[in-house]
C-alpha positions in Angstrom: 49.9 9.2 17.8 50.8 5.5 17.2 47.1 4.6 17.5 46.2 7.2 15.0 48.8 5.9 12.5 47.6 2.4 13.1 44.1 3.4 12.1 45.1 5.4 9.0 44.6 2.5 6.5 41.0 2.0 7.7 40.2 5.7 7.4 41.8 5.8 3.9 39.7 2.9 2.8 36.5 4.4 4.1 37.4 7.7 2.6 37.8 6.1 -0.8 34.4 4.5 -0.4 32.8 7.9 0.4 34.8 9.7 -2.3 32.3 8.9 -5.1 29.3 9.8 -2.9 27.8 13.1 -1.7 29.4 12.6 1.8 32.6 14.3 0.7 32.2 18.0 0.0 29.8 17.7 -3.0 28.3 21.0 -4.0 24.5 20.7 -4.5 22.4 23.3 -6.4 18.7 23.5 -7.1 16.3 25.6 -9.2 12.6 25.7 -8.3 10.1 27.0 -10.9 6.4 27.4 -10.2 3.8 28.8 -12.5 0.2 29.6 -11.3 -0.9 32.9 -12.7 -1.4 32.1 -16.3 -2.4 35.1 -18.4 -4.3 33.2 -21.1 -5.6 30.2 -19.2 -7.3 29.6 -15.8 -4.9 30.1 -12.9 -3.6 27.0 -11.0 -4.1 27.0 -7.3 -1.2 24.9 -6.0 2.0 25.3 -8.1 3.3 28.4 -6.2 2.5 26.7 -2.9 4.3 23.5 -4.1 7.3 25.5 -5.2 7.6 27.2 -1.7 7.4 23.8 0.0 10.1 22.3 -2.2 12.4 25.3 -1.9 12.1 25.1 1.9 12.8 21.4 1.9 15.9 21.7 -0.2 17.3 24.6 1.9 16.7 22.7 5.1 18.6 19.8 3.4 21.7 21.9 3.2 21.8 22.6 -0.6 24.4 25.2 -1.4 22.2 27.1 -3.9 18.4 27.1 -4.0 17.0 29.6 -6.5 13.2 29.8 -6.3 11.2 31.6 -8.9 7.5 31.7 -9.8 5.2 33.0 -12.5 7.9 33.7 -15.1 7.5 34.6 -18.7 9.2 32.7 -21.5 12.1 35.2 -21.7 12.6 35.3 -17.9 12.6 31.5 -17.7 15.3 31.2 -20.4 17.5 33.7 -18.5 17.0 31.9 -15.2 18.0 28.5 -16.9 21.1 30.2 -18.4 22.2 31.5 -15.0 21.5 28.2 -13.3 23.7 26.4 -15.8 26.6 28.5 -14.7 26.0 27.4 -11.1 26.0 23.7 -12.0 29.5 23.8 -13.6 31.2 22.9 -10.3 28.3 21.0 -8.7 28.1 17.3 -7.9 24.2 17.3 -7.8 21.9 19.6 -9.7 18.1 19.5 -9.2 15.4 21.3 -11.2 11.8 21.2 -9.8 8.9 22.6 -12.0 5.2 22.9 -11.1 2.7 24.2 -13.6 1.3 23.4 -17.0 3.2 21.1 -19.5 2.3 19.8 -22.9 3.4 17.1 -25.3 3.6 17.7 -29.0 4.7 14.9 -31.4 6.5 13.0 -28.6 8.4 16.1 -27.2 7.6 17.7 -23.9 7.4 21.5 -23.2 7.0 23.6 -20.1 4.5 26.4 -20.5 5.4 29.9 -19.2 2.7 32.2 -17.8 2.6 34.5 -20.9 2.1 31.7 -23.5 -1.0 32.0 -25.7 -0.5 28.8 -27.8 -3.2 29.7 -30.3 -1.7 27.2 -32.8 0.2 24.0 -32.3 3.3 25.5 -33.9 3.3 28.3 -31.2 4.7 25.7 -28.8 8.1 25.9 -30.5 8.3 29.7 -29.9 6.3 30.4 -26.7 7.2 27.3 -24.6 10.4 25.8 -23.3 11.4 22.2 -24.3 12.4 19.7 -21.6 15.7 19.3 -23.5 16.5 23.0 -22.7 16.1 22.2 -19.0 18.4 19.1 -19.3 21.0 21.3 -20.9 21.0 23.5 -17.7 21.7 20.5 -15.4 24.2 18.7 -17.7 27.4 20.1 -16.1 26.6 18.4 -12.8 29.0 15.5 -12.2 27.2 12.9 -10.0 23.4 13.4 -10.4 21.2 15.4 -12.7 17.6 15.4 -11.5 14.6 17.0 -13.1 11.3 16.8 -11.3 8.1 17.7 -13.2 4.8 18.2 -11.4 3.3 19.3 -14.8 1.1 16.4 -15.8 -2.2 18.3 -15.1 -5.1 18.4 -17.6 -3.9 21.1 -20.0 -6.4 23.7 -21.3 -4.1 24.9 -24.1 -4.2 21.6 -26.0 -8.0 21.6 -26.2 -8.4 25.0 -27.9 -5.3 25.4 -30.0 -5.6 25.2 -33.8 -4.0 22.4 -35.7 -1.9 23.6 -38.6 -1.3 20.0 -39.7 -4.0 17.4 -39.0 -1.5 14.7 -38.4 0.4 16.6 -35.7 -0.2 14.8 -32.4 -0.9 16.5 -29.1 -0.9 14.0 -26.3 -2.5 13.8 -22.9 -0.1 14.4 -20.1 3.6 14.2 -20.9 5.4 11.8 -23.2 7.8 9.1 -22.1 11.5 10.1 -22.2 14.8 8.3 -22.2 17.6 10.6 -21.0 20.7 10.4 -23.3 23.1 11.8 -20.6 24.4 9.4 -17.9 23.5 9.8 -14.3 20.2 11.6 -15.2 16.8 11.0 -13.8 13.5 12.6 -14.9 10.6 12.2 -12.4 7.0 12.7 -13.5 4.1 13.3 -11.1 2.1 10.8 -13.2 3.1 8.1 -15.7 3.5 9.2 -19.3 0.2 9.7 -21.0 -1.7 10.2 -17.8 -2.7 13.4 -15.9 -2.0 14.2 -12.3 -4.3 15.5 -9.6 -3.8 19.0 -8.2 -4.9 17.9 -4.7 -7.7 19.1 -2.4 -5.4 21.0 -0.1 -2.7 23.6 -0.5 -0.3 21.2 -2.1 -0.4 18.4 -4.7 -0.1 14.8 -3.5 3.2 14.4 -5.4 4.8 17.4 -3.8 3.7 16.4 -0.3 5.3 13.0 -0.8 8.5 14.5 -2.2 9.0 16.8 0.7 8.6 13.8 3.0 11.0 11.4 1.4 13.3 13.0 -1.1 15.8 14.6 1.4 15.9 11.7 3.9 19.6 11.5 5.0 21.4 8.6 3.4 18.4 7.4 1.4 19.2 6.6 -2.2 17.2 8.9 -4.5 15.7 5.9 -6.4 14.3 4.4 -3.2 13.1 7.8 -2.2 11.0 8.0 -5.4 9.8 4.5 -4.7 8.4 5.7 -1.3 6.9 8.8 -3.1 5.1 6.5 -5.6 3.6 4.4 -2.7 2.4 7.5 -0.9 0.8 9.1 -4.0 -0.9 5.8 -5.0 -2.4 5.5 -1.6 -3.5 9.1 -1.3 -5.1 9.1 -4.8 -6.8 5.7 -4.5 -4.4 4.2 -7.1 -5.5 6.8 -9.7 -2.1 8.5 -10.0 1.3 6.7 -10.3 4.5 8.8 -10.4 7.2 7.5 -12.7 10.9 8.0 -13.0 12.8 7.7 -16.3 16.6 7.3 -16.6 19.2 5.2 -14.7 22.0 5.5 -12.3 24.9 3.2 -11.4 25.2 0.6 -8.6 26.2 3.0 -5.8 23.6 4.7 -3.6 23.1 8.3 -4.5 21.3 10.2 -1.7 20.5 13.8 -2.0 21.5 14.3 1.6 24.5 12.4 3.0 24.5 10.8 6.4 26.3 13.0 8.9 28.8 11.0 10.8 28.9 12.2 14.4 32.4 12.3 15.8 33.1 9.7 18.5 33.7 11.1 21.9 37.1 10.3 23.3 37.0 7.6 26.0 39.6 6.2 28.2 38.8 2.6 27.4 41.6 0.9 25.4 39.1 -0.7 23.0 37.3 2.6 22.3 39.2 2.9 19.0 38.0 -0.5 17.9 34.5 0.3 18.8 34.6 3.6 17.0 35.9 1.9 13.9 33.2 -0.7 14.2 30.4 1.9 14.4 31.9 3.7 11.4 31.9 0.5 9.4 28.3 -0.1 10.6 27.2 3.2 9.3 28.7 2.5 5.8 27.3 -1.0 5.9 28.8 -2.5 2.8 31.3 -5.2 2.1 34.4 -3.0 1.6 33.8 -1.3 4.9 33.7 -4.6 6.9 36.6 -6.0 5.0 38.7 -2.9 5.8 37.7 -3.2 9.5 38.6 -6.9 9.7 41.9 -6.2 8.0 42.7 -3.8 10.8 41.0 -5.8 13.6 41.1 -9.5 12.7 40.3 -10.8 16.2 38.1 -10.1 19.2 34.5 -9.4 20.0 34.0 -6.7 17.3 35.7 -8.9 14.7 33.1 -11.6 15.3 30.3 -9.0 14.9 31.9 -7.8 11.7 32.0 -11.3 10.3 28.3 -11.8 11.0 27.6 -8.6 9.1 29.7 -9.9 6.2 27.8 -13.1 6.2 24.5 -11.1 6.1 25.7 -9.1 3.1 26.8 -12.3 1.4 23.5 -14.0 2.0 21.6 -10.9 0.7 23.8 -10.9 -2.5 23.3 -14.6 -3.0 19.6 -14.2 -2.6 19.5 -11.5 -5.2 21.6 -13.6 -7.6 19.2 -16.6 -7.0 16.2 -14.4 -7.9 17.9 -13.3 -11.1 18.8 -16.9 -12.0 15.3 -18.1 -11.3 13.8 -15.4 -13.5 16.2 -16.3 -16.3 15.4 -20.0 -16.0 11.7 -19.3 -16.1 12.1 -17.1 -19.2 14.1 -19.9 -20.9 11.4 -22.4 -20.1 8.6 -20.2 -21.4 10.6 -19.4 -24.5 11.1 -23.1 -25.4 7.5 -23.8 -24.7 6.4 -21.0 -27.0 8.8 -22.2 -29.8 7.5 -25.7 -29.5 10.9 -27.2 -28.8 11.4 -30.9 -28.3 10.0 -32.4 -25.2 13.4 -33.3 -23.7 14.6 -29.7 -24.1 11.4 -28.4 -22.4 11.8 -30.9 -19.7 15.4 -29.8 -19.0 14.3 -26.2 -19.0 11.5 -27.0 -16.6 13.9 -28.9 -14.3 16.4 -26.0 -14.4 13.6 -23.6 -13.5 12.5 -25.7 -10.6 16.0 -26.1 -9.3 16.5 -22.3 -9.6 13.3 -21.7 -7.7 14.4 -24.1 -4.9 17.8 -22.4 -4.8 16.0 -19.0 -4.5 14.0 -20.3 -1.5 17.1 -21.7 0.1 18.9 -18.4 -0.4 16.0 -16.5 1.1 16.1 -18.7 4.2 19.9 -18.2 4.5 19.5 -14.5 4.1 16.8 -14.3 6.9 19.0 -16.5 9.2 22.0 -14.3 8.5 20.0 -11.1 9.1 18.7 -12.5 12.4 22.1 -13.6 13.5 23.5 -10.1 12.8 20.6 -8.4 14.5 21.0 -10.6 17.6 24.7 -9.9 17.8 24.2 -6.2 17.3 21.4 -6.1 19.9 23.7 -7.8 22.4 26.4 -5.2 21.7 23.9 -2.3 22.2 22.6 -3.8 25.4 26.1 -4.4 26.7 27.1 -0.8 25.8 24.0 0.5 27.6 24.6 -1.3 30.8 28.4 -0.6 30.9 29.3 2.1 28.3 32.8 2.4 29.5 33.6 -1.3 29.2 34.1 -3.1 25.9 34.5 -6.9 25.9 37.8 -8.3 24.8 36.7 -11.7 23.5 33.9 -13.3 21.5 31.9 -14.2 24.6 29.2 -11.9 25.8 28.5 -11.0 29.5 25.9 -13.9 29.6 28.5 -16.4 28.4 26.9 -16.8 24.9 29.3 -17.0 22.0 28.2 -14.3 19.6 29.5 -16.1 16.5 27.4 -19.1 17.4 24.1 -17.4 17.6 21.2 -19.0 15.6 17.8 -17.7 14.7 16.3 -19.8 17.5 18.2 -17.7 20.0 17.5 -14.3 18.4 16.3 -11.8 20.9 12.6 -11.1 21.2 13.3 -7.4 20.6 13.1 -7.9 16.8 9.7 -9.7 17.1 8.5 -7.0 19.5 9.5 -4.3 17.1 7.8 -5.9 14.2 4.6 -6.4 16.3 4.7 -2.8 17.4 5.0 -1.5 13.9 2.3 -3.8 12.6 0.0 -2.4 15.4 0.9 1.1 14.3 -0.3 0.5 10.7 -3.5 -1.3 11.9 -2.6 -4.9 11.1 -1.9 -6.2 14.6 -4.3 -5.8 17.6 -2.5 -8.0 20.2 0.1 -7.2 22.7 3.7 -6.7 21.5 5.2 -9.4 23.7 7.9 -10.7 21.4 6.2 -14.0 20.9 6.0 -14.6 17.1 2.9 -16.9 17.1 0.1 -17.6 14.6 -1.6 -14.3 15.5 1.6 -12.3 14.6 2.0 -14.4 11.4 -1.6 -13.7 10.4 -1.0 -10.0 11.0 2.1 -9.9 8.8 0.1 -11.8 6.1 -2.6 -9.1 6.3 0.1 -6.5 5.8 1.4 -8.4 2.7 -2.1 -8.4 1.3 -2.8 -4.6 1.7 0.7 -3.3 1.2 1.5 -5.5 -1.9 4.6 -7.1 -0.3 5.7 -10.7 -0.2 7.4 -10.9 3.2 8.0 -14.3 4.8 5.4 -14.5 7.6 7.0 -17.4 9.5 9.7 -15.2 11.0 10.1 -11.6 12.0 12.9 -10.4 9.8 14.6 -7.0 9.5 13.2 -6.8 6.0 9.7 -7.0 7.5 10.6 -4.4 10.0 12.0 -2.0 7.4 9.0 -2.6 5.1 6.4 -1.8 7.8 8.4 1.2 9.1 8.3 2.6 5.6 4.5 3.0 5.8 3.7 6.3 7.4 0.0 5.6 8.2 -2.6 2.8 8.5 -2.3 0.0 5.9 -4.8 -2.6 7.1 -8.5 -1.5 7.1 -10.2 -0.9 10.5 -12.8 -3.7 11.2 -15.5 -2.9 13.8 -18.0 -5.2 15.5 -21.8 -5.0 14.9 -23.1 -1.9 16.6 -20.0 0.1 15.9 -18.8 2.2 12.9 -15.2 3.2 11.9 -14.4 6.8 12.5 -10.7 7.5 11.7 -8.7 4.9 13.6 -11.4 4.2 16.2 -14.6 2.2 16.4 -17.5 4.3 17.7 -20.8 2.9 19.0 -23.8 3.6 16.8 -26.6 5.3 18.7 -30.1 5.4 17.2 -32.7 8.1 17.9 -36.1 7.6 19.6 -38.3 5.4 17.6 -35.4 3.8 15.7 -33.5 0.5 16.1 -30.3 -0.9 14.7 -30.7 -3.5 12.0 -28.4 -6.3 10.9 -26.8 -3.9 8.3 -25.6 -1.5 11.1 -28.2 1.1 10.0 -30.9 2.8 12.1 -34.4 2.0 10.9 -37.9 3.0 12.3 -39.5 0.6 14.8 -42.3 -1.5 13.4 -45.7 -1.3 15.2 -46.6 -4.5 17.1 -49.3 -6.6 15.5 -52.5 -7.1 17.7 -52.9 -10.5 19.2 -55.4 -12.6 17.2 -58.5 -13.6 19.1 -59.7 -17.2 19.0 -62.5 -17.8 16.6 -65.9 -18.2 18.4 -68.9 -19.8 17.0 -72.0 -17.6 16.9 -75.4 -17.9 15.3 -75.8 -15.9 12.1 -79.3 -15.3 10.9 -78.5 -12.3 8.8 -79.9 -11.7 5.4 -76.6 -12.8 3.8 -76.8 -16.2 5.3 -77.7 -18.9 2.7 -81.5 -19.7 2.7 -80.9 -23.4 3.2 -78.9 -22.8 6.3 -81.6 -20.6 7.8 -84.3 -23.1 6.9 -82.3 -25.9 8.5 -82.0 -24.0 11.7 -85.7 -23.2 11.7 -86.5 -26.9 11.5 -85.1 -27.6 14.9 -81.5 -28.0 13.8 -81.8 -31.6 12.9 -81.4 -30.9 9.2 -78.1 -29.0 9.9 -77.1 -31.7 12.3 -77.7 -34.2 9.7 -75.5 -32.4 7.3 -72.7 -32.0 9.9 -73.2 -35.6 10.9 -72.9 -36.6 7.4 -69.7 -34.7 7.1 -68.2 -36.3 10.1 -69.4 -39.8 9.1 -67.9 -39.3 5.6 -64.5 -39.5 7.1 -65.4 -42.5 9.2 -67.3 -45.7 8.4 -70.3 -44.2 6.6 -73.0 -41.5 6.5 -75.6 -40.9 9.1 -79.3 -40.1 8.4 -81.2 -38.1 11.0 -84.7 -36.7 11.1 -87.0 -35.4 13.9 -87.3 -38.8 15.5 -83.9 -40.6 15.3 -80.5 -40.9 13.6 -79.4 -44.1 11.9 -76.6 -45.2 9.6 -77.3 -44.9 5.8 -78.1 -48.3 4.4 -75.4 -50.1 2.3 -75.5 -49.0 -1.3 -77.4 -45.7 -0.4 -76.3 -42.1 0.0 -77.7 -38.8 1.3 -78.7 -36.1 -1.1 -79.5 -32.6 0.1 -82.8 -31.4 -1.3 -83.3 -28.1 0.5 -86.0 -27.0 2.7 -86.3 -28.5 6.1 -88.6 -27.9 9.1 -91.0 -29.9 11.2 -91.7 -33.3 9.6 -89.8 -32.2 6.5 -86.4 -33.8 5.9 -83.8 -31.6 4.2 -81.8 -34.8 3.3 -83.2 -37.7 1.5 -81.7 -41.2 1.4 -81.3 -42.3 -2.2 -80.5 -46.0 -3.0 -79.2 -47.4 -6.3 
């Protein structure tokens, strides 16, 4: 009893921190509307399927009320919204999901029921339901008002309706909105002015991503939509980008709170301290750790809590340094654009450079603090796994290492190994996850930065890197295969060519080329055919000396002089003379004559 009273201040502080969040008895209600069977336009294949998936997702997430309707007329939709508004009066969180056709007229958005005709542009005001009417239905909710519209499809009504006023604008997709009520978010399946894809399967890419991330326990709704955006961009080849309008406060607002498992009673005297530590670890913010240290200022768990506080402080300092660097850069650019004096621009440039250096220093400090906290927490987990019934009573671990003195150099290899394993899962790391953060691991993380659009520090394996890689559900880096192999899914398969085909340098099978016959050496033969020049035949008939003379002349012309030959002898041509071919040839008739100047 005394132990319980001693822990009351801690539980009260933690209870106050949870009081503003969904972890404390917050009623959650949802309305799912899906229109596929349009009476005056082609039917849509996926909205009813998408509505079923979202209704199931919200029910499994523990929502108190999930009202799912499909293919409603305008009158039926208004009645459903009226009844849902009654359910939101005592709710903390209210969600409306709509899948079907939507239209934008003069900057206002409308949801189109299945019985709408929309023959004129003014029919929108009578036959459709404005987005403002939906916002009225969720307005009574106290903590979060969320409207999700998978209605940015290419709308057939806008193409055929008559314009009563030529200047009345009918946009493509939905128009941008700015909610006037606080704590209100409006999520579009595609950015304002763009259309969304219906998907090749039974569900749209937007709804598939929503069902995967939106109800993750403890995940802030804004981060959940960030993961949804990443998935949709990837699945549509960057053709569709979901967008969220509105804003919330600084506290995390998850649709599904983290369920705190009750700690089992143990006989160890430090079990209460460990339970308090684990509870503060689940909350994970500064007030939780300060409340823990106020109750347990000394000991092993106090040292761990201080490391966690240092990590949070370093993260906050890093965020502040980023904001200051952006502000300094903006001031520098402003002065440059205004043509301010050189000394003012120089001071602004120096401030920007100093802010950038402070940002880098804060980032290194944050990574060091994160590694320190991770190392200490890993030691605690390992110690608890080896001796769950024993809790240390001082700041020295079983190996004799002071937890508070841990540095990044002594951080366990488990973090490195975890990052390597996750990089391998998304196709960016092909080596063995051995915990050695070498150049190969750094290159793998750099590849991840390139294809995932992140800017993680590759020099160290940080918890930020681990979280970023874990957030990717499938391959990020492309599969690269050697020559002779092609990528099929996540594997490289050998390319096999059919008979008569060979693999070329472009990894394509092409027909074998026939081998060229070997060329035979040219052989001299006598040709006395009719097509042989008459002078050559005559020279041959003359005993060959005429032809020999010509050949000899050719050879001599490249040497010291020409040679004159007849039936009796061969002699050099006299100086100043040359041979002239006169034709003919035969016994006692020279085909070549020696001509002298």
